[in-house]
N, C-alpha and C positions, 0 to 999 in steps of 0.2 A: 504494500500500500504506500502511496505517496503521502507526505506530510500534510498536504492540503486536505486529503480525504479523511484523515484521522480526526480533524477538528470539525468536520461537518456534523451539525446537530441531527439527532434523530427526528425525522419529519413525520408528522401524523397525517391523518386523512385530509384535514382541512388545509394542509400546507404550512401550518404554524409548527414550530418546534414543539414536540410533545412535552419536553421538560418545562418549557416556558408556559405552556398551557396549564400544566398541573400546578405550577407555582402560582399562576394567576388565580386559578380556582381555589387553591388553598388560602391565598391572601383574601379573596372575596369572602370565603366561608369564615375565616378568622375575624374579618371586619364585621360581618353580620352578627357573629356571636358576641363580639365586643360591644357593638351597638345595642344588642338585646340586653346584655347585662347592665349597661348604663341606663337604658330606658326603664328596666324593671326597678333599678335602684331609685331612679327619680320618682317613679310612680309609688313605690313603697314608702319612700320618705315623705311624699305629699300625703299619702294615706295615713301614715303614723301621726303626722302633724295635725291633720284634720281630726283624727280620732281623739287625740290628746287635748287639742286646744279649742276646736270648734264644736264638735258634737256634744260635749258636756254642757255647753252654754245653751243648747236648745232642746236636747233630748229629754230633759226633766222639766221643761216649761209647762205651765198650765195649758189646757186645751185652747183657750182663747188667745194665748200668746205664742204658740208654736211657730207660725209663719213669720211673725214679727221677730222672734228670737233667732230664727234661721237667718233672716236678712241681716240682723245686727251681729251675728257671730262671725261673719266673714265667709260663711258657707256659700252664700249666694254669689259672692265675688269669685270664689274658687270655682264654682259651677260654671261661671261665664268666662273667666280669664285663665284658668289653669287646665282643668280636666278636658275641655274640648280639644286642646292641642296635644296633650300628653297621651291620653287614652288611645286615640286612633293610631298613633305612631307605634305604641306598644302592641296593639292588635296586628298591625301590618308586619312588624318585626317578628311576632310570634308565628304567624303563618309562614313567612319566609324562612325562619329558622327551623320550623317543623319540616318543611320540604328539604332543606339542605341537610338537616340532621338525619332524616330518613335515608338519604342517599350516601351518607358518610360512612366511614369505617374507623375503627380504632376504639380506644377506651372511652372517649367522650360521647360516643353516639347515644347510648342509653340515657345518660344524664341530660344531654342536650335535648333529645326528643321529649323526655319527661318534663323538662323545664318548659318547653314550648307548649306541650299539651296542658300542663298545669296553668300556664298563663292564659291560654285560650279558654279554659274553664272559668278562671277568675273574670275574664272579660265578658264571657257569656252571662254569668250570674250578675255582673255589674249592670249590663245593659238590659237584662230581663227583669231584674228586681230593683236594684238600688237606685238607678236613675229615675225610673217612673215613680217609685215610691217617694223619693225625695221631692220630685216635682209636684206630686200630689200634696205632700205636706207643706210645701212652700206656697202653693197657690190656693190654699183653703178648699181644695176639692174634698178632703176628708174633714168632717165636722163632728162636733160633740165629743163624747167621752172616748170614742174610738181613736181619736187623734193621739191621745197620750200613750195608749198601748202600742200604737203603730210606730210612734217616734221611738219608744223604748226598744221595740223589736228591731227597728232599723239599726239603732246604736249597738245592740247586742250582736246582731248578725254581721255588722261591719267589722267587729273584732275577729270573728271567724274568717271573714274574707281576707283580712290582713295576715292572719296566720297562713292561709293558703298562698297568698302573695309572697310571704317570706320564704315559704317552702320552695316556690318556683325560683326565687332569687338564689337560694342555696343550691338548688340543682343546676342553675345556670353557671354559678361560680365554680361548682365542681366540674362541669363540662369544660369551662374555660381553663381550669387548672390541668385537665387531662388532655386538652386538645393537642393533637400531634403525636400523642403516645400510641404505641402499638402494643397489642398483646404479645407477650413473650412466652413462648412455650417452655414448659418445664423440660429439662433435659431427660432424655430416656434413661432409665436405670440400666446400668451395664448388664449385659447378658452373661450368664455363667455357663 
């Protein structure tokens, strides 16, 4: 072989060097996972702040004051200025990461796919229950004695949602820590 031929990269079907294509795919996957971890962290932090600082200010208010207490707690501002921007990004990243994790190999795969599924579950519960229920509480759709029990139920279930969110975050961090690792086979015992 001539020296020029030795340095020629392995060319794949699309004409791009195979090694370069794999490196790009790996970089995109790692970037998606990194963005997913960051987005979950932002959403979890916002949820913890909301649960600790805002929810107690309105969840125990009397029936006639719940919507007023929600507006004055900062919850209304968060519902307009924070959650509509953060939540859709997290959902999109969860779908993208579920797809990439499903197609990946290595030690991170199960953790990564589990984190994406867990986050999709959190998002589904949020959009199916928490958003409509909070909207009902804020707009006085719910009236009478029922409003107090529903406000307390929302606050209690929000804690459980945050635990699930923290679990998704832990899974995503574990995936990120294991990304790029491959399973190593145990050596065969010597035959006698």
